[in-house]
N, C-alpha and C positions, 0 to 999 in steps of 0.2 A: 445495442446491436453491434456485432463485430464488423471489422473492416471488410471481411470477406463477404458477409451477407449484404452489407450496404452496396458494395460494388456490383454484386450479382443482381440485386433488386433494381438498381438503376438502369441496367442494360437490358432488362427483359420486357417484352411486349406481351400483354395479357389479353385474352379474349373475353374474360369475365368482366362484368362492370367493375369499375374501380371501387376498392374497399372504402366504405364510408361509415363512420360510427353513427349511432343514433345521437340526436342532439337534444333529446328530452328524457325525462324520467329521474335523473340523478338528483337535481336540485329539488324537484317536487318531493322526492322521497325523503330528503333531509329535512325539508320544511314540515313534512307530515309526522316526523318522529315525535315532537312534543304533543301533537294532537292525539296520536295513537297511545302514547304513554298516559295522557290524561284520561282517555277513554278506558284504558285497562285499569287504571287506579279507581275509576268510578265503579267499574264492574266488581272489583275486589271489595270495595267498601260496601256495595249492595249485597254481595255474597256473604259478607261477614255479619250481617244482621241476625240476631238471635230470634227466630220466629217460632221456636218450639219444635218438639219432635213430630207432632201431628203434621205441621206444615212441611217439615222436611220429608216425611213420607210422601206427601202430595207432590213435592218437587221431584222426588225419585220416580213416582208413578208417571208424572208428565214426561219425564225423560224416556221411560219405557214405551209410552205411547208414541213419542217422536221416533224412537228406534223402529217400532212396528210400521209407522208410516214410511220411513226410509226403505224398509225391506219390501213392503207391498207395492208402493207407488214408484219407487226409484226416481225421485224427483231430480230435476236439474235446476241450475240458475239460483234465483233468490230463495226458493223454497228449500233447496238442498242446504244452503247456508244457514237458514233459520233453524231447521230441524237439527242439524249437527250442533249448532250453538246451544240449543236447549239441552242436548246430551252433555256437552262439555261443561255447561254451567253446574251440573252435579259435581263434577270433579273440582271446579273452582270453589264451590261451597265446601267440599271436603277439605281442601288444602288450607282454606282460611280457618275452618274449625280446628283442624289439626294443629295449626300454628298457634292458635290462641288458647287451646284448652287441654291438650293431650300430652305435652312434653313433661316428663317427670321433674319434680323439684330439683334445683341445682344441688342441694345437700343430700339427695337420696343416692343409693347405690346404683339405681337404674338410670341415672341421668346421662352418663357417657354413652352407653349402648343405645339409650333412647334417642339421644341427639344424633348419633350415627344413622339410626333408622329414619329419623325425620329428614336428614339431609339427603339420604338415598331416595326417599319419596319425593322430595322437592325436585331433585334432578329428574326423576321419572315424570313428574308433572310438567316440567318445562319441555321435556322431549315430547310428551303428549300434545302440548299446545302447538309446538313447532310442527309436529307431524300433521296435525289437523290443518294447520294453516297451509302447508305445502300441498296437501292432497284434497283441499276443499273443492277445487274445480279443475280436475285433470284435463289436459288437452289431448285431443285425438289426432293421430297422424293424418296428413293429407297426401294425396298422390303427388309425386315429383313431376314438375313440368318436363316436357320433352322438346328438344330443339327440332327445327324443321328438317334438318339433314345431318348426316354423319359428320360433315365437316364443321358443324357448329358446336359439337361436343367439346368441352374444355379438355385440355391435356391433363393426364393423371399419372403421377408416380406412385407406385405401390411399394411401400417399404415393409420388409419382413425382418425386423431386428432379431438377432440370434446370439446366444452366448455359448451354451454348452449342449444344445439340443442334438438328438441323434439325427444323422443325415437322412435316415429313412422317414422320420417325422417331417423334416423340412421338405423332402421330396414330395410328399402329399400336399402340403400347403402351397408350395411353389407351383406344382402342376395345376392345382385348382385355381390359383391366381392367374395363370396363363390362360385358363379356360373362361375367364370372366367375359360376359357378353358386352363387348365395348369395341369401338373401332380400333383395330390393332395398331394403327399409326398414331393413335392418341393416348396410348397406354404403355407404360414401361414398368416391368417388375424388377425390383432390386432386392437382393439378399444382403443385409447389413451384418456382416460376420464379426462379432466382437470376440470370438474365440480364436481368431487367426491374426490378431493385430501384430504390429512390429514388436511391441513390448513382449508379447507372449512368445513369438518366434525367436526372440533374442534373450529369453529368460536365462538367468544364471543357473537354474536347475535344468540340466540337459533333458530330463524326462518331460518336463513341461514344454520346453522348446520343441522337442521332437513331436509331441502330441499336437501342438499348435500348427506346426508345419504340415503334418499329415492331414489334419482337419482342413487346413486351407486348400491343400491339393485336392482332396476328395470333394469339397464343396465347389471349388472352381470347375472341376470336371462335371459335377451335377448341373451347375448353372449353364455351362456351355451346351450340355445335352438338351436342356429344357428351353433354352433361349432367354434365360434370366441374366441380368447384370449382377456380377459379384462385386461387392465392395467391402473393404475393411478400412482400418485407420491405424494411425501410429500408436496412440496411447489409449488405454482403457480408463478414461476419465468420465465421471458423471453417469456411469452405467448406461441404461437404456436411453435416457434423455441425451447424453453425450453422443451415443451411437447415431441417433437420428439427426442430431444437429450437425455432425460431421458430414452427413450425406446431403444436407440441404444446399450448400453452395455449389455442389457438383452436379445437381440435377435441375431441371427447369420446368417440371409440370406445374400447371396453375393450381392444381389440387393435389393433396397428398393423402392417400389411403394407408393407414397404419394397421398392420395385422401382427398379432403375436405369432410366434413361431408355430404354435399348435392350433391357431385359429384358422380353420379351413373355410374359405369364402364360398358362397353360392354364386352361381353365374349371374344373378340379377342384382348383385349388391350395388354396382355403380349406377345402373339405370334407375334404381329406386332411390338414389340419394343425390347424384350429381345435379339433377335438374333444379333442386332447391336453390342452388347458388346463382342460377341464371338471372333471376329477377330480385335477388336479395343482396344489395351491395353492402349491407351491414352484417352479413352472415359469415362467421368464421368457422363454424363447426356443425356437422351433421353426425350425431352419435346414433348407433344402432345397438341392439341388445347383445350381450355376451351370452350365447347359448352353449350349454355343455352337453354333449351327447354321451358322456360317461358320468357315473355317479361320483359324488365326493365321498370321502371315507365314512361320513355319518350315514349317508344314504346306502352305501354299499354294505356296511357292517350291520345296519338295521334292516336291510332289505326293503327300503321304501322307494327306490328310484322309479319303478314303473307305476307306482300308485299315487305318490304324493308330489305336488308341485315342488320343484327344486328350490333351494334356499335363495338362489339368485333371482327367481321370478318375481319376488316382491319388489325388489329394487327396479328391475328392468320392466316389469309388467305393470307397475303401479306408481312407484315413487318418481321415476324419471318422467312420467307423464305429468305428475304434479309439478315437478321442478320446471318442466317445459312451459307450463302455463304462466309462470312468472319470469320467463326468460332466464332460468337458472339451471337448465340441464347442462351438465358438465362433461368434459372429456374423460373417458374411462380407460385410456391407454391403448385400446385396440378396437377394431370394428368401427372405426371413426374416420370420417373424411374431413380434412382441414384445409383451409385456404392458405396457400404458401405466403401470400402478402401479409396475412395476419401474423403468422409465426415469425416472419422476418422482422416485423415491427417490434417484437419483444426479444429479439436475438435467438429465436428458436424455442424449443421445448424448455420450460423452466427447470432449474436445477437446485433450487434452495432446499426443497424437501424431497423425500423418497417417494412421495406420491406426486410425481411430476405432472401427471395428467390433470388432476383437479387443480393444481397450482397454475398450470398454463391457462386453463379456462378462467380461473379467478382473475388473472392479470388481464385477459382480453375482455372479459365482461366489464372490468373496471374501466377500460378504455372506451366503453360505449358500444361494443360489438355484441352481436346476438348469436345464439345457438339454437339448434333445432334437434328434436328427438324423433326418430322414425321407428315406430314400434313394430318391427318385423325381424325375426331372427334370421340373419344372413351370414353368420359364421357359426361353425361348430367347433368347439374347443374341448380340451381335456381338463377335467377337474383334477385337483390334487389327488394322487393315488393313495396316499397314506395319511394317517393322523398327523405325523410329524411334518409332512409337507404342507398340510392344511394349516398347521400352527405357524409355520414360517410365513406363509402367505398373509395370514390375518395379522400377525405382528407387524409386518411391513405396512399394511393398510392403516392399522391403528396408529402406529408411530408417525406415519406421513401426515395423516389428518390432524394429529396433535401438533405436529410442527407447523402446519398451516394456521392452526388456531393460535399458537404462541407467537409465531414470527410474522404472520400476515393476517392478523385477526380480521375477519370479514366485517365485523361490526364497525370497525374504524377504517376500513379500506376506502380510500377516496375514489369516487367515480361510480360506485355501486348504488343502485336504487334500494329503497327500504326492503322491498320484497326479496331482492337478490341477497341482501345481507342476511335476512332470516333464512333463506334457502341454504346458503353456505354454512350458516351457524348450525342449522339442523343437521347437515351432513357431517360436520366436524364434531359436534358435541355428542352425536350418537355413539361415537367410539369411546366415550367415557363410561360406557355401561359396565365395565368390570367392577367399578366401585359399588354401584347400586346392586348389581347381581350378587356379589359376594356378601353384601350386608343382608339382603333379603334371604340368603341361604342360611346365614348363622343366626339371624335375629330370633327365631323361635327357640333356639337352644338356650338363650339367656334365661328364659322362664322355665323350660322343661328340665334343664340340668342344674340351674342355680337358683331358681325361684325369684329371679329379678323381674320386677314389673316395669316394663319399658314403654308402656302405652297406657295412659290414664283415661279410661273410658268404661262406662257400664255396657252391659250386653245390648240394652235398648239403643244406646247411642252408637255402638258399633254397627248394629244392624241398619240404623237410619242413615248413617254417613258412610261407613266403610263398605258395607255390602253393596249399597247402590252404586258407589263410586267404582268398585271393582267390576261389578256385573256390567254396568254401562260402558266402562272402558273396554272390557273384553268384547262386548257385543258390537260396539262401534268399530273396533279394530277388525273384527270378523266381517263386518259389513263392508268396510273400506278395502280390506286386503284379502278376504277369505278365499277368493278364487285364485290367489297366487301365494298364499301362506296359510297353512292350517293353524288353528289355535295352539298355543304353547310351543310351536316349533321355534319361534324366535327365542323364547326362554331357553330352550334346549341348546341352540347354537351359541347363545351368549354364555351359558354355563360351560360349554365345552371350551370356549376361548378364554374365559375370564382368568383362570389361574395363571395363564401365561402372558396375556396382554396387560394385566394389571402391573406387573413388574416392568414390562417394556414401556408402558406409559409413564411410570415413575421415572425411568431413566431419561425420557425425553424432557420431563419437567426439570430435572437436574441439569441437563445439557441439551437444549433443543437442536443443536447442530451435530450431535454425535451419531445418530443412526446412519447406518450404511445400507445401501440397496442390496437385498439378497434375492437371487432368482429362485422362484418356486420350483422344487424338483418335480419333474414330470416323467412319465413312462417308467415308473419304478415297479419292479416285480416283487411281490410278497411271497417268499419261499415257503412259509409255513404259517399256520394260525398261531397268533401270539398276542400278548398285550405289550405295546411299546412302553418305553420309559415315561413318555408324556401321559400315558393312560393310567398309571398307577395311583396318582392322587385321587382319582374319581372313585376308586374302590375304597380308599380311606374315607372319603366323604360319605359314601354309601353306608359304610359301617357305622359311622358316627350318627347318621340320621336314623338308622335302624335302632341303634341303642337309645336314642332320644325318644323314638316312638314307643319303645318298650317301657321306658321310665314314665312316659306320659300315661300309658295304660295302667301302670301300677299306681300312679298318683290318683287316677280317676277313681279307682276302687278304694284306695286308702285314705284319700282326702276329699270327701264329697263336697265340702264347702268351697273347693277350688274349681268345681266343674264348669262354672260360667266362663272363666278365663281359659281353662284347659280345652274347652270346646273350640274356641277360636284358634288357639296356638297349635293344637293337634291337627286341625284341618290344614292350616298353613304348612306345617311340617310334612303332612301327607303329600301335598302338591310338590314340595321340594323333593320328597323321597321318590315320587314318580319320575321327576326330571333327572334325579341322580341315577335311577335305574336305567333310564334311556341313555344317559351320558356314559355310564359304565359299559352298557352293551355296545355303544358306538366305538368304544376303545378296543374292542376285541377284533383285531384285524383278521380278515378272511384271506386265506392264501390264494394265489393264482397270478396269472400274468396280468399286465395292465388291462383295464376293462375298456380299451379303446376299440373294441371289435364291432360286434353286431348291433344294429339298431332296428327297431320295428319299422317295417315298410310294407304296406299292402300294395302289391303291384302285379297285374296279370302278366304272365310270361308263357312262351312256348317252350316245351321240353322235348328235345330231340334225342332219341335213343339210337341204338345201333342200326335198326331198320324201321323204327316206328317213331311217331311223334304224338304229342298230347298237349293239353292245356293245363296250367296250374296257376297257383298264386305264390308269389314271393311274399313271405311274412316277416323275415328278418334278413338283413344283408350287412356284410362288412367287406373290407378289402381282401380278407383271406378266405371268406366263404359265405354261405347263405343257407337259409332254411326254406324249403318249398313245402307247400301243402297241395296234395293231389286227391282227387276222388278215387275210389277203389277201381273203377273201370279204367280211368286214365293210368293209374299206377300199374294195373295188370297188363295193359297194352304195351307199356314200356318194358324193356329188358333191364330192370334195375340190378339184376344179379351180375350183369356185365361190369358194374362198378364205375362206368363212365357215362356222362350225359353232356349235352350241349344245351345251354339255356339261351334262348333268343328273347331279347327285350329291348324296349325303347331306352334311349340314353339322352339325358338333357343336353341340348345344344346340337343334336344330330337329327336328321329327318328320316333316316333309315333305321330299321331294327338291326341290332348288333348281336353277334354270337360270342358266347363265353363258355369255353370248355371247362368241365369240372369233374372231380372225382367224388363218388358217393362214399361218405364216411359212416353213415348209419341211417336207419329208418325206424319209425314208430308207427304201428298200425293201431287205430282205434275204430270205433263203430262206424264213423262216417268218412274218415279221411286217412290218408297215409302221409306222414311227415317225413321228409327226406333232408338230411344234413349234407351239405356239399362243401368241398374245398376247391376254390378256383385254381386253375392252372393256366394262367395267361401265357400266350405263346410269343408275345412281342410287346413293345412299349406302347403301341397303340391300344391294345386291349387293356393294359394296365391303366392308361389314361382314361379309357372309357369306364373302367370300374370306379375310379375316383369320382368321375362325373355322376355315376349312378348313386353312389353313397352320399356325396356331398353337394351335388350340383343344383338341386332344386330346393329353394327355401320353403316351398309349400309343405315339403316333408317334415320340416322342423315345426312349422305351425301346427300340422296335424298331430305330431308327436306330443306337443304340449297340451293340445286340446284333449288328447286321449287319456290324460291323467284324471283322477277324481278331483273335481274342481273345488269342492267345499265340504267342510264338516262342521258339526255343532261344536260348541266349546267343550262339552263333556266328551263327545266323540273323539275330538282331537287328543284330549288328555289320556283317554283309555287306549287309543291306538299307540301312542308313544309308550305307555306302560307295557302293553302286550309285546311290542317289538323289542323293547329293551330287556324285558324279563326273559324272553325266549333266548336271547344271546347270553345273558348272565347265567341262565340255567345250563346252556351248552358248556360254558366255561367251567362252572362249578361241578358239574356231574360228568364231564368228559364225554359229552355226546359227540357223535360224528356229524360234521356239518354237511350241507348239501353237496359240497365239492368232493366229499369222500376223503378228505385229508385227516390223518390221525391227529387227535387233540391230546395234549398233555393236560390232565385235569389239575385244578388248583388243589383239590384234595380228593382222596380216594375213600370210598365208603368203608372199605375194610379197615382203614386207619382211624375212623371216627369212633 
């Protein structure tokens, strides 16, 4: 702890109960390690018994029965654990058989690729075990207690760290933060501007210095207008973590709410979280989900945003609940409420790694403090707009978690309980997926292209062990996570990231302290449809897999004695080919402005014309405009040809209906309704603030939006959906089709040239 934070902590009076660590769990966890290791060794020894193929089929059938029971009865408690354990035992049987019987001889040409494949499968097996452990009994959120009066609410500082974000983006976040439903004398909003530091304003490059000074002046004026406290610092050290730490000694809230610059809070975020600290003296963190109201580049380029649960929903909708059940839910950098006392005890936000959030939680969990996860989306953020921005973000996450694994290995971190060690190990080792993903991608090619046998097994053995293991793993994953992640979507996202994160992880292994924090670019406009540089490797991958499939078909007809092995390898290559098609399609950037605009919102409104009024429904809304749906009679009664209307609707946080003038941009008439597109024309700042409240103020809107997506698909349905989405985009690129936006496409090749 620094001298500044020590002197500050010593002079502050807190209304919250004094911070006290838990005094149990860690020693018991350490004593339990030998017992659990012995139990696991016993299970492995039992699984290694050779009981014959008939008995192996019976074990697989028992696992399928257990999966059916999980699906039909949805058991909880002990029965849930037992049935999941039966399914996992099939995978344990598989990995022991795989270890003892299937690796090619050392002196064979297939040994090295065979060993690589085995190691990749071994990594996947341990990820499976850790994932099942974490999620075997997820915890459900409980309502936060409420104090008896407004005076009893703890004081809260709301930190919005910023580096290079557009002032208009910050205006929305800061305005929404000021609208949070909380006693105004107990809440202060702070903009922490790292783009206007003394270092930047005095930079040797006059252009950088001038830009920093102009930014500082603009943001200071914005903060003064909104009632926000503007803060900056002298030096840009330790990136976001250092920015927050610089503000801690100069503020005095008992709790700190941290919001990323693009994370717009709902009005109920504090009243749904603060109360948990009132009777939990061991609590240092309440984390809430990161919800994104814009598609990431994969969702946007494949057109899946409105249909498919987003990639982040699996972590925030399922895994965080599992971590929470083991007191392992960790700080995710934003949308989180932290106790100031806890942060001061470790000198503020941790700075050893570039994933300062998870590292901070690790340090505080190791001191015996607790965390809590509240499963309700109460911020709306912007996903990365482009594939390149997405890659920057994921490289940072991967490198940061690798740093934690190497520099502060949770397995050996003093103070953690056994379950917490496994939770953090699960979160850190997940990011090693590039190795296994790339090996799984190229493994079939060794046989299809070079005839190397890298897996020693007959077709009967493959069916009894491999097929049951793969099917049971996929079905168990779909049962655990299917409502928040469709089948094979994880594989697609891993493939999209792997070529870039593999090298980034290798650099961390060489020098764990080398990675530097890089801000994810946001609000980027894509001027034209194109394939970025980071996307080109996937078209090369696609070409190789197509060639391998063609060779496999040729060998099928030319070498009938190889069909047993070809059947296995060609199916494997076909799945890789589907994923590669989807990945290539996701690399084809769609042109357009940042997709931070309209979101689905079903809301009754009054529509006022020049001399008439009617009723309608708001179906989409954004800060710049909206879409209304009217009945034919209502539309006919309004003078839509005038080009102007006023929309009257309820606003979160207000008791009266508010008026919003708008211009009509277009209308579509169908059999039952008239759809009208509007552009808002707010007349003053009050109307602008009300629009922000309409779009972002109500967390129930985000709950309903997530619930409106298709919640689950079968394993085959998920694979076919990814194939269809990816193939459509690859066809657009190959044949020069015009996308939905109407932008001209430059084809990869022209039919006249073929």
